[in-house]
N, C-alpha and C positions, 0 to 999 in steps of 0.2 A: 024556293029553289034547291035541288039537290046538292049533296057535297060533291059529287062528281062534276056538276055542271059549273058550280062556283069553282072548283079547282082548274077545269079547263078555261074558265074566262080569265082567272087571275095569271095562270102559267102562260096562256097564250097572249095576254096583254104584255107581259114581260119580254117574251121572245120576239114580239113584233118591236118592242123598244130596242132591243140588241140590235136587230136587223136595222132598223131605222138609223140607228148610230153609225152602224158600219157603212152604210151607203153614203153618210155625211162625211165619214172620216176615210175616204179611201186612200190608200198609199200610192203616191205618184212617183216616189223615189226610193233608192236603197235606204237612205238615211231615214226616211218616213216609214219604211217596212221594218227596219231592224230597231231604231230607236226613237220612233215618232218624231224625227227632225231635231232631238235634241232641245227642245222648248217646251217641254211640259212644267207647269207650275208645281213648286214642292209640295203644296198641300193635295192637288189633284194626283200627283204621282204617288203622295203618302196613302190616299184612298185606293188608288188602283193597286199599290202595293199590298195593301190589306186584303183586297179581293183575291189578288194572285196568291197570297200566302195562305188566307184561310179556305183550305181546300174542303172535298167531302171530309177529310180525316177531322178537321177541325170542327165543321159544322155538324156533322152526323155523328162521328164516332167519339169525339174527345169526351164530351159529358158522359156518354156511355161507359167509358174506360173509368172515368173518375167514380162513377156510380157503382161499377163493379169492385173498383180498387180501395175506394176511400181515399183517406189521406195520401196514400202512395201515389195516387193519380195525379197529384201536384207536380210530380216530375215533368209531365208533359207541358204544364204551364210555366214552369221555369225554364224548361230547356227551350222550347219554342219561342218563347218571347226573350229570354237571354241571348238569344243567337242575333237578334236585332241591335242589341247593345254592341255585340261584337262587331257588326256590321257597320254600325254608324261609327264606332271609334277606331276601328282598325283597317277595314277594307274599303268603304264606299267612297270617302274622299280622293283616296290615293287613286283608285281604279278610275274614278272619273276624270282625274288629273291626267290619266295616261291617254283619254281621249280615243277608245277603241270601240268597235261594235260589241264584242263577245268575249267571254271569258278565254276561249281557246287561243283567239288573237293575241290577248295580253300575254299568256303563256308562251306562245310562239314567239313574240317579238322580245319579250323580256329574257327568255331563255335561248335567244337568238339559233333558234331550230325549228323547222318545219316538222321535225320528229316530235318534239314536245308539243307541238300544237295538235298532231294527229292523235297522241296519247290523251291530251286533254278531251278531245273530241270523243275518244273511246270512253273515258270516265263520265262525261257529260250525258252522252246517249244512254249508257247504261243506267245511270242515276235516274233519268229523266223518264225513259221508257219503264223502268220498275214502278215509279211513282205514278204515272199517268194510268196503269192498270186498275189502281184503286179508285181513280176518278171515272173512269168509264162504267166500273161496276157500281159506283155510287149512283150514276145516272141511270143505269138500269133498275136498281133498286127503287129509286124515287118514283120513276113513270110507271114501274109494274104495279106499285101499291096505290099510286094517287090516281092515275089516269085510265086505270083498267086495261092496260096493253101489256102485252108479253114483254119480259126483260130484253129479248132480242129487238123488237120493234122499238122499246125505249132507247137502247143504245143507237139504233140507226137513226133515230129523230135528233138525238144528241149530237151525233155526227155531222148531220145536215146543218144544224143550227151554229156549230162551232166552224164548219168550212165556210158558212156565209160571212161570217164576220172577222175570221181570222186570216183567211186566204186572201180576201180582197183589200182588207183593212192594215192587215200586217200589225206591227207594234202600235200604229197610230190609232187604228180601229179597235185593237184589244184593249189599248189604255182608257178610251172613253166608254167603252162597253163595260170595262170591269169597274169603273166608278158607280155605273148604274146598278152593276150586279152586287157592288158593296152595299148600296142603300137598301136593295131588296133583302139580301141576306142579313144585314143587321137588325131590320125591321122584323124579320121573320123570326130571328133568334129572340130578340127582347121583349116583342110584344106579348107572347105566350108566356114569358117568364114573369112579366109584371102581372098578368092575370093570376097565374098560379101562385105567386107570392102574396099576392092579395088574398086568395081564398085561405091559404094555409096560416099566415101570419098577420095579416090586416096591414102589411108593409108593401107600398107600390114599388119600392127599389129592391130588387132581388139581391142584390150584394148586401143589403142591410138584414132584409128578410132572412137570410142564411144563419144570421146568428140572434134572430128574434124568437119570442116564445110563440108557440102554436096558439091559434084562435080557440078559446073557450078553456085554456088551460094555463098553468103556471110554470111549464116545462119547455126549455127551448128545442126548437127543431132538432138541432144537432144532439142534444142529449138524449131524446126521444129516439133518434135513429140508431144511436149507440145502443142503447136498450133492445131496440127491436132485431137488429143484426145479430146480437149476442144470443137472443132467445132461439134464433134460427140456425144457430151454430156457426155463424160467420165472425171474423175477427171484428174488433171494435173499430167502426167506422172512421173516428178521427184519429186513430193511431196506427193502422195498418200499413206495413211497408211490403214492397214486393221483393222478396229475397233479402240479400244481405246489404247492409248499409254501404259496403263498397260498391255492389252492383247498383244500388240506388244513385250512388254519386258518379259512377262511370256511365249510366244511362242517360243521366241529365246532361253531362259533358258531352257525350255523342250527340245528343239533340241539338244543343247550342251550337257545335261547330260544324254540324251537318247543315243546319239552317244557314249559318255563315257562308257554307260552301255551295248551297244549292243555285245552279246557274239561272234558272228562271226567275229568282228573286235578285241576284246580283244584277242581271242585265236591266233591271228597272232603274239603276243608279246611273246608267248611261244616257238616260232620256231627259235628264234636266239641264238647264242650261250652264251652271256655274258649279264649281266644287263645292261651295257652301250649300248650294241647294241639294246635293247629294246627302249631306249630313242632317239636313233640315228634314228632307224626305223621310229619312230613317226614322226622325222623331216623331213626324206626323203618323208614319205608319203604326208605331208603337202606340200612339193614342187612339187610332181607329181599331188596332187589334185589341187594345186593352178593354174596349167596351165589350167585346165578345167574351174575352178570356176572363175577365172578372165576373160575368155572368155564368159561365160555364159551371163552377163548383155549386151555385144555387141550383141551377137547372138540374145537375146530377141528383143532389140530395133530395130535391122536392120530387123528382121523378121517381125516386126509391121510395120515397114516403107513400106516394099515390099508388105504386105498384103493390107495395104491401097492404095498403088499405084495401084495394081491390080484391086480393087474394085471401086476406084475413081481415075482415071488416072491423073486428073488436081489439084488433092488435094496436092500432095507432091511439083509439079513442080511450082504451081502457088502461088504469094503472096497473092492475094485477090480472093477468090474462093468461090462460093455459093454452098455449100455441097448438098442443097436441090432442085438445079435447076433439071428440068425433065430429062435432058440428062447427068447429073454429075454421074450417077451411070451406071455401065455396065448393059446390059441385061442378062437375065439368059442364053439365047441362045447363047451369045458371050463368055461364061465364058471360061477361059483358060482350057487346057487339064489336069493340075495338079488338078484343083477343080473336074474334072470329074473322076479322078483316086481315090481320095480321099473319093469321095461321095459313091462308092461301099463300103468302109470299114464301113459307117456308122458314122465316126468320124467327117464328114462335112455335115451338112444338110442345105437346102433351103426350105422356105416356102414362098409362094408369098401371103402375108397378105391383101395386098391392090390391088392385080390383075393387076399391072401396067406391069409386066414381068420383072422388074429392081430389083437389089440386094441392099435393104436397110439394112447397117450394122451399128448400132448406139446403143446408150444406150437408150432403149425406157423407162426407169425409170426416165430419165431426165425430168426436169420441162419445159425446153425451149419451148416456144409455136411454133416456127418455124417448128418443125417436125409435129405438128398436123396440122399447117396450109398449109404444102406441101401435105398433104393427106396420110401421113405414119400411117400405123396401127399397128406398133411394130418392132422392130428388126425381120429381115428375115432369117439370117445366124447364125448358130451355129458352132463354130470352137472349137472343143476340144483342150485343151491346149497341150495334149500330140503329136499333129501332127507337132507343131510348128518346132521342130529341124528337124524332119524326112522330113517334106514337104519343109523346107527352101531352100534346093538346087534347088528342082523343081520350087518353086516360082520365085528364081532368075535366072532360065534358064542356071543353071550351065552344064557341060558336063555330059554324063550319067555315067562314071566311077566315079565321084564324089558321085552322087546319090547312086551307089551300094556301095561305100565304107561307106557311112553312114548308110546302111541298116546293113553291117556287123559290124559297131561299135555299132548300137543299140542292135544288137544280143549279141555282146561280153559283153557288159554292163549287160545284163539282165542275161546271163549263168553265168558269173563270180560271181556274188552275189548269185545267187542261189546255185552255188557249195559251197560258204563258209556257207551259211545257212545250207544248207544239212548236211555238215560236223559237224557243231555245234549240230544239231539235233540228228543226230547217235551217235556221241561221248557220248552225254548226256544219251542216251539210253543204249549204249553197255558198257560204261565205269562207267558212275556214278550211274546208276540204277543197272544193271546186274552184273558187276564186283565189284563195291564197297559195294553194298546193298544185291542183292538177291543171287549172286554166287560168293563169295569171292575166292573159289579154282578154279575158272575158269583159264584154261592155256593161255598163250600168243596167242597160234595158235587159240585156241576157242574164245578169246575175238576178235582178227582179223577178224575172221569170221563172229562174232556176229556184229561188226561194219559195215562190207560190206553188211550183210542182213539188218541191220536197215538203212543203206544209200539207198538200193535198194527200200524198204519198203516207206521210206520218200519220194523219187522220185514219187513213184506210187501216194501218198497222195498229193504231190505237184501239180502234172499234174491234179489230179481230181479237186483240190481247183481251178486250173486255168482255167479248163473246165466248173465249175459249181461254180462261185464265189459267196459267201454268200452277203447277202444284204448290208454289209458294205464294200464292196469291195473297193469303191473309196476312203475310209479313212483309208485303211489298213496302209499305209506306216505310217501315223501321228499316228496311234493305236500302232504300233509296238514301235516308239520311246516313247509314252507315257507309255507303259508297262515296257520297259527298264528302263527309267527315274525313275518311281515310284517304283520299286521293286528291281532290281539289282544294280543300280549305288549306292543307299544309302548303301545296305549291303556291297559292297565292299569298300566304303569309311569308313565305321565304323570298318570294319574288319582290316583296314590298320592302321588307325589313332586314334582309341578308344581301348586301350587295355583291357578295362574293360567290354566292350560290351559282353554280355552273349548270349548264344543260344536262350534262351526264348525272349529276346528282338529282336534279329535279325530275328527269326521266325515271330513272332507277327508284326513286322515293314514290313516284306516283303509281307505278306498275306494282311494286312491292306491297304498298298498302292497300290498293285494290285487290290483289290477288289473296293476301292473308285474311281479309275480311270476307271475300267471296268463299274462301275455304272454309272459314269457321261457320259461315251460317248455312252453306249448302251441307256440309258435312253433318250438322246438327239435325238438319231436316232431311237427312238420307237421300239427298238428290243427285249423288254421284251416279255415274253409269254401271259401276260394278255393283251389283245388289249383295246385300248381306255383309258389306264390308265396314267395319266399326272403324272410320277415319278419326273419329274423336277419341277412340281407344288409345291411338298412339300418344295423346297427351292426359289419359286418365278417365276419359268419359265424357258424356255430355255434360256442357257448362261447367268442366273442370279447370278452366283456366281462371283460378281463384273465385269460382262460383259466377262467373261473368255470363250473363244470357247473350245469345247471339244478337238481339235487337240492340244491346248495347256496346257490342264490340268494335263499333266505328270508332271509338276514341282510342282504344288498343291499336287499330289500325294506322291511325293518326300518328301515334308516337313511333310505329315501326317505319312510317314515311318518313318523319323527321329524322330518324336515327340514320336509316339508310342514306338519305339524301347527303346528310353531313359528311357520313363515312367516305361516300363514293366522291364527293367534291373535293375531299382533301388527297386524294390518290389520283386524281385526273387534272388536266389543265386548267389554269385559273380563269376565271371569268374575264373576258376582254374589257380593257380600260373603258372604253366608251360606253359600254352596258352599265358599268359601275357609275359613271356619271349620270346616266340616264335614270338609274335607281335613286341616287341622291336628288335629281331634279323633282322626281315623283314624290319623293318624300317631303318636299316642300309645297304644299298643296295652295299656292297663291295663284288665283287663276286658273284657268284650263283652255286647252285647245278645243276647237269646234269638234263635235263629234261627226267625223267624215270618214272614219276608218283609216286615215291617213298616219304615218309614223310619227310619233311624238318627240322626235329628238330635238 
């Protein structure tokens, strides 16, 4: 059976499973639509949270980023998993004790202001919409490569699948679908890693294989990789850092608090029966996420070794190897089939800069004179980081069913997170804006219908943005974390741990954190309307704020949020006494009210 036929079979079977679960788990009430009735078991919720969290960025992009960055890519592992520790310890149990449906509703009730709730909705939608662009783009990439359809067709199919299980099932349908999607994506990630670890090191456990010796030699995989990348002019794989240590630290913090502030992740902790279950859910989520996250560094390193082995066959096997020898690189005409298949997607590109017909893949920014002496005119191969995981089984010549499973896993990762984000957006519109602000007399049936309509409209908007991504699409995931870190996380923290924080301080803090982060990111990327204006020149040039990159700026935005909120709260009326008592009650997480959206006084 051909690769495409097997891929259609495997992906089709997983889609049938998702739709079957959605039909079984239809939501019949607002409680089931928003929080799955509040009765999800902690282990089930932990697995669903893992799928919700492990998006296309985690499944498709993270190993590619680590592969390109080396040691420095560890900041994604530390930041994204560290955020769950913050959630488990500082947010999940207290938010569950409050007994609400959504983050904006918590903000609105805690800060006794519909205006605060509306600002939280603005922050939530801004973060969620930017995040979802990457998911829909990932769906398009996976479909176009593995199913032989156009990117546009792939996104339309993805929209239809999400529509069927998210609109009808709500959080209840999404939860059980995400459990199935977690099983698919974790098998799709670990099975190829086990195969490749056995091939390269003889060790079936990828995490151990990363530190093992290569088969047929007495040199470790990482030591060999260090030698190879330095031969090609790159920084040492095991010590490379992206930018300054300060930027590395701030970037990690931004990812951590951004994770803890993402609304589609937080809402999962409203779906469990009791407060202790919320904390247990976070713990189980960390276990399920760790399976993939501890495998990712091994996948990254082994994929890099295999890529170099493809382009320079003797570079991995030989101890003394001249990388610039005329016959050291493969010729373009002799490139393997996997390269031909990925060239069609545009994510792998070759440009013969010196006209010798061979593929020179190296760091052309390196000052090493041997490259110029060999007649090399610059790096000739562009490898998009997003193809590392998806192409890895093909590079390693694994069986077709493994390649098909990876395709299904990539789609499961993108669709599971897209569904969670869409639910967060639709509940913010139907529950927080319509029900709580504009139409408080709306019936439960009307609210449920409004939620489904909002979900359907959100899917259309998400699909449009996937088909027509804005100019900053490449940085959307980092931007989403920056927005959540600078606007939502501080408001939640102050709402729980500072009983005297008032509505004026919270609103001013959220708006200032959001504005300063968006300004820094957009100014850096030149996306303001007045062309040719160097906005960052006002503070000394690009990345000039102590060398901090836009992707890491969310942590600085959070500090601005905290500072502005504190100052404003000191010069405005004090928080009402009954709200202070409410905060004290929430801070003692013994038992919890039913999650019915009612007030938790």
